KOLKOL-616966 format. One record per atom (N, C-alpha, C): residue in three letters; atom name; x, y, z. Coordinates in nm, 2 decimals. Example, Ala and Ser with C-alpha at 12.3 -4.5 7.8 and 13.67 -1.06 7.14 Angstrom:
REM KOLKOL-616966
ALA | N | 1.32 | -0.57 | 0.78
ALA | CA | 1.23 | -0.45 | 0.78
ALA | C | 1.32 | -0.33 | 0.78
SER | N | 1.28 | -0.22 | 0.71
SER | CA | 1.37 | -0.11 | 0.71
SER | C | 1.29 | 0.00 | 0.79
END
This chain:
REM KOLKOL-616966
MET | N | 0.18 | 16.54 | 5.62
MET | CA | 0.14 | 16.64 | 5.71
MET | C | 0.00 | 16.60 | 5.77
SER | N | -0.01 | 16.60 | 5.89
SER | CA | -0.12 | 16.58 | 5.97
SER | C | -0.23 | 16.70 | 5.98
VAL | N | -0.35 | 16.68 | 5.99
VAL | CA | -0.45 | 16.78 | 6.00
VAL | C | -0.48 | 16.79 | 6.15
PRO | N | -0.48 | 16.93 | 6.19
PRO | CA | -0.51 | 16.96 | 6.32
PRO | C | -0.65 | 16.90 | 6.35
ARG | N | -0.67 | 16.83 | 6.47
ARG | CA | -0.79 | 16.76 | 6.50
ARG | C | -0.92 | 16.86 | 6.48
GLU | N | -0.91 | 16.98 | 6.51
GLU | CA | -1.02 | 17.05 | 6.51
GLU | C | -1.07 | 17.08 | 6.37
ASN | N | -1.01 | 17.04 | 6.26
ASN | CA | -1.05 | 17.06 | 6.12
ASN | C | -1.09 | 16.92 | 6.06
VAL | N | -1.13 | 16.82 | 6.15
VAL | CA | -1.18 | 16.69 | 6.11
VAL | C | -1.31 | 16.67 | 6.17
ALA | N | -1.40 | 16.62 | 6.07
ALA | CA | -1.55 | 16.60 | 6.11
ALA | C | -1.56 | 16.44 | 6.10
ASP | N | -1.59 | 16.38 | 6.20
ASP | CA | -1.61 | 16.24 | 6.22
ASP | C | -1.75 | 16.23 | 6.18
VAL | N | -1.77 | 16.13 | 6.08
VAL | CA | -1.90 | 16.09 | 6.04
VAL | C | -1.92 | 15.94 | 6.05
THR | N | -2.03 | 15.89 | 6.11
THR | CA | -2.03 | 15.75 | 6.13
THR | C | -2.12 | 15.69 | 6.01
LEU | N | -2.08 | 15.56 | 5.99
LEU | CA | -2.17 | 15.48 | 5.90
LEU | C | -2.32 | 15.49 | 5.91
LEU | N | -2.37 | 15.50 | 6.04
LEU | CA | -2.51 | 15.50 | 6.07
LEU | C | -2.55 | 15.65 | 6.02
MET | N | -2.49 | 15.73 | 6.02
MET | CA | -2.51 | 15.87 | 5.98
MET | C | -2.54 | 15.87 | 5.83
LEU | N | -2.45 | 15.80 | 5.76
LEU | CA | -2.46 | 15.78 | 5.62
LEU | C | -2.56 | 15.70 | 5.57
GLN | N | -2.60 | 15.60 | 5.66
GLN | CA | -2.73 | 15.51 | 5.64
GLN | C | -2.84 | 15.58 | 5.64
ARG | N | -2.85 | 15.67 | 5.74
ARG | CA | -2.98 | 15.75 | 5.77
ARG | C | -2.99 | 15.87 | 5.65
GLU | N | -2.89 | 15.95 | 5.62
GLU | CA | -2.89 | 16.06 | 5.54
GLU | C | -2.87 | 16.04 | 5.38
MET | N | -2.81 | 15.93 | 5.35
MET | CA | -2.77 | 15.92 | 5.20
MET | C | -2.87 | 15.82 | 5.13
LYS | N | -2.87 | 15.83 | 4.99
LYS | CA | -2.95 | 15.75 | 4.92
LYS | C | -2.87 | 15.64 | 4.86
ASP | N | -2.93 | 15.52 | 4.84
ASP | CA | -2.85 | 15.41 | 4.78
ASP | C | -2.81 | 15.46 | 4.64
GLY | N | -2.66 | 15.41 | 4.63
GLY | CA | -2.60 | 15.44 | 4.50
GLY | C | -2.55 | 15.59 | 4.49
GLU | N | -2.55 | 15.66 | 4.60
GLU | CA | -2.52 | 15.80 | 4.59
GLU | C | -2.36 | 15.81 | 4.61
ILE | N | -2.30 | 15.92 | 4.54
ILE | CA | -2.17 | 15.96 | 4.54
ILE | C | -2.15 | 16.05 | 4.67
VAL | N | -2.07 | 16.01 | 4.77
VAL | CA | -2.05 | 16.08 | 4.90
VAL | C | -1.94 | 16.17 | 4.89
THR | N | -1.94 | 16.29 | 4.90
THR | CA | -1.82 | 16.39 | 4.91
THR | C | -1.84 | 16.48 | 5.03
PRO | N | -1.74 | 16.54 | 5.07
PRO | CA | -1.73 | 16.64 | 5.18
PRO | C | -1.84 | 16.75 | 5.15
LYS | N | -1.84 | 16.80 | 5.02
LYS | CA | -1.94 | 16.90 | 4.98
LYS | C | -2.08 | 16.86 | 5.00
LEU | N | -2.11 | 16.74 | 4.96
LEU | CA | -2.24 | 16.69 | 4.97
LEU | C | -2.29 | 16.67 | 5.12
LEU | N | -2.19 | 16.62 | 5.20
LEU | CA | -2.23 | 16.59 | 5.35
LEU | C | -2.25 | 16.75 | 5.38
LEU | N | -2.18 | 16.84 | 5.36
LEU | CA | -2.20 | 16.99 | 5.41
LEU | C | -2.34 | 17.04 | 5.35
GLU | N | -2.36 | 17.01 | 5.24
GLU | CA | -2.50 | 17.06 | 5.18
GLU | C | -2.62 | 17.00 | 5.25
GLN | N | -2.60 | 16.86 | 5.30
GLN | CA | -2.71 | 16.80 | 5.35
GLN | C | -2.71 | 16.82 | 5.50
GLY | N | -2.62 | 16.89 | 5.56
GLY | CA | -2.63 | 16.92 | 5.69
GLY | C | -2.56 | 16.83 | 5.79
VAL | N | -2.49 | 16.72 | 5.73
VAL | CA | -2.41 | 16.62 | 5.80
VAL | C | -2.30 | 16.66 | 5.88
ILE | N | -2.23 | 16.76 | 5.81
ILE | CA | -2.11 | 16.84 | 5.87
ILE | C | -2.13 | 16.96 | 5.86
LYS | N | -2.05 | 17.05 | 5.93
LYS | CA | -2.06 | 17.20 | 5.93
LYS | C | -1.92 | 17.26 | 5.89
LYS | N | -1.92 | 17.37 | 5.84
LYS | CA | -1.79 | 17.43 | 5.81
LYS | C | -1.71 | 17.47 | 5.93
THR | N | -1.57 | 17.47 | 5.92
THR | CA | -1.49 | 17.52 | 6.03
THR | C | -1.44 | 17.65 | 5.98
GLY | N | -1.49 | 17.76 | 6.02
GLY | CA | -1.44 | 17.89 | 5.97
GLY | C | -1.51 | 17.92 | 5.83
ARG | N | -1.42 | 17.91 | 5.75
ARG | CA | -1.45 | 17.94 | 5.60
ARG | C | -1.43 | 17.81 | 5.52
SER | N | -1.38 | 17.71 | 5.58
SER | CA | -1.35 | 17.59 | 5.50
SER | C | -1.43 | 17.46 | 5.54
ILE | N | -1.44 | 17.37 | 5.45
ILE | CA | -1.50 | 17.25 | 5.47
ILE | C | -1.39 | 17.15 | 5.55
PRO | N | -1.45 | 17.10 | 5.66
PRO | CA | -1.33 | 17.02 | 5.73
PRO | C | -1.30 | 16.89 | 5.66
THR | N | -1.19 | 16.83 | 5.69
THR | CA | -1.16 | 16.70 | 5.64
THR | C | -1.25 | 16.61 | 5.70
VAL | N | -1.31 | 16.51 | 5.63
VAL | CA | -1.42 | 16.40 | 5.67
VAL | C | -1.34 | 16.29 | 5.70
LYS | N | -1.38 | 16.22 | 5.81
LYS | CA | -1.32 | 16.08 | 5.84
LYS | C | -1.46 | 16.00 | 5.87
LEU | N | -1.46 | 15.88 | 5.78
LEU | CA | -1.59 | 15.82 | 5.81
LEU | C | -1.52 | 15.69 | 5.92
ILE | N | -1.62 | 15.68 | 6.01
ILE | CA | -1.58 | 15.58 | 6.12
ILE | C | -1.70 | 15.47 | 6.14
GLY | N | -1.66 | 15.38 | 6.21
GLY | CA | -1.76 | 15.27 | 6.23
GLY | C | -1.73 | 15.14 | 6.15
SER | N | -1.80 | 15.03 | 6.18
SER | CA | -1.76 | 14.91 | 6.09
SER | C | -1.91 | 14.83 | 6.07
TRP | N | -2.02 | 14.90 | 6.11
TRP | CA | -2.15 | 14.83 | 6.09
TRP | C | -2.26 | 14.92 | 6.08
GLY | N | -2.37 | 14.87 | 6.02
GLY | CA | -2.48 | 14.96 | 6.02
GLY | C | -2.51 | 15.02 | 5.89
LEU | N | -2.43 | 14.98 | 5.78
LEU | CA | -2.44 | 15.04 | 5.64
LEU | C | -2.49 | 14.92 | 5.56
THR | N | -2.60 | 14.95 | 5.49
THR | CA | -2.64 | 14.84 | 5.39
THR | C | -2.67 | 14.91 | 5.25
LYS | N | -2.65 | 15.04 | 5.25
LYS | CA | -2.66 | 15.11 | 5.13
LYS | C | -2.53 | 15.11 | 5.05
LYS | N | -2.54 | 15.10 | 4.91
LYS | CA | -2.43 | 15.09 | 4.82
LYS | C | -2.37 | 15.25 | 4.80
LEU | N | -2.27 | 15.29 | 4.86
LEU | CA | -2.23 | 15.43 | 4.85
LEU | C | -2.09 | 15.43 | 4.77
PHE | N | -2.06 | 15.54 | 4.70
PHE | CA | -1.94 | 15.57 | 4.65
PHE | C | -1.87 | 15.68 | 4.72
ILE | N | -1.76 | 15.68 | 4.79
ILE | CA | -1.71 | 15.78 | 4.87
ILE | C | -1.59 | 15.83 | 4.81
LYS | N | -1.58 | 15.96 | 4.80
LYS | CA | -1.47 | 16.04 | 4.73
LYS | C | -1.44 | 16.15 | 4.83
GLY | N | -1.30 | 16.16 | 4.84
GLY | CA | -1.25 | 16.27 | 4.91
GLY | C | -1.26 | 16.27 | 5.06
CYS | N | -1.28 | 16.15 | 5.11
CYS | CA | -1.30 | 16.13 | 5.25
CYS | C | -1.19 | 16.04 | 5.32
LYS | N | -1.16 | 16.06 | 5.43
LYS | CA | -1.06 | 15.96 | 5.50
LYS | C | -1.15 | 15.84 | 5.55
THR | N | -1.10 | 15.73 | 5.57
THR | CA | -1.19 | 15.63 | 5.62
THR | C | -1.11 | 15.54 | 5.74
SER | N | -1.18 | 15.50 | 5.83
SER | CA | -1.11 | 15.39 | 5.93
SER | C | -1.11 | 15.27 | 5.84
ALA | N | -1.03 | 15.17 | 5.87
ALA | CA | -1.02 | 15.03 | 5.81
ALA | C | -1.16 | 14.96 | 5.82
GLY | N | -1.22 | 14.97 | 5.94
GLY | CA | -1.36 | 14.91 | 5.95
GLY | C | -1.45 | 14.98 | 5.86
ALA | N | -1.45 | 15.11 | 5.86
ALA | CA | -1.55 | 15.17 | 5.77
ALA | C | -1.53 | 15.14 | 5.62
ARG | N | -1.41 | 15.13 | 5.57
ARG | CA | -1.38 | 15.09 | 5.44
ARG | C | -1.42 | 14.95 | 5.40
LEU | N | -1.40 | 14.87 | 5.51
LEU | CA | -1.46 | 14.72 | 5.47
LEU | C | -1.61 | 14.72 | 5.47
ALA | N | -1.67 | 14.79 | 5.56
ALA | CA | -1.82 | 14.80 | 5.57
ALA | C | -1.87 | 14.85 | 5.42
ILE | N | -1.82 | 14.96 | 5.37
ILE | CA | -1.86 | 15.03 | 5.26
ILE | C | -1.84 | 14.93 | 5.15
GLU | N | -1.74 | 14.86 | 5.14
GLU | CA | -1.71 | 14.77 | 5.03
GLU | C | -1.80 | 14.65 | 5.03
LYS | N | -1.82 | 14.59 | 5.16
LYS | CA | -1.91 | 14.48 | 5.19
LYS | C | -2.05 | 14.52 | 5.13
ALA | N | -2.10 | 14.64 | 5.14
ALA | CA | -2.22 | 14.69 | 5.11
ALA | C | -2.24 | 14.71 | 4.94
GLY | N | -2.12 | 14.69 | 4.88
GLY | CA | -2.11 | 14.70 | 4.73
GLY | C | -2.06 | 14.84 | 4.69
GLY | N | -2.03 | 14.92 | 4.78
GLY | CA | -1.97 | 15.06 | 4.74
GLY | C | -1.81 | 15.06 | 4.73
ASN | N | -1.76 | 15.18 | 4.71
ASN | CA | -1.62 | 15.17 | 4.71
ASN | C | -1.56 | 15.32 | 4.76
VAL | N | -1.44 | 15.32 | 4.79
VAL | CA | -1.36 | 15.45 | 4.83
VAL | C | -1.26 | 15.49 | 4.74
THR | N | -1.27 | 15.60 | 4.70
THR | CA | -1.16 | 15.65 | 4.60
THR | C | -1.11 | 15.80 | 4.64
ASN | N | -1.00 | 15.83 | 4.59
ASN | CA | -0.95 | 15.97 | 4.63
ASN | C | -0.95 | 15.99 | 4.78
ASN | N | -0.93 | 15.89 | 4.85
ASN | CA | -0.93 | 15.92 | 5.00
ASN | C | -0.81 | 15.98 | 5.03
GLN | N | -0.81 | 16.07 | 5.14
GLN | CA | -0.71 | 16.14 | 5.18
GLN | C | -0.64 | 16.06 | 5.29
END
């Protein structure tokens, strides 16, 4: 089942590079707490990580969708993606 587009928050790798600490576990809840994304109504939106460059920090992504390029860049920086939607 696809998610209506208005319930998806696109987050670029450059935003992660700027806002996250090296070695951090990145979840939709953390992105909300840090002000990177905003709630849609009462719920946390589905997060999709996009982009293919600009990330040098080792991040561990949980509970987020990723583009193919974003996944490769995360893994190249030493991180990983698990429980992606």
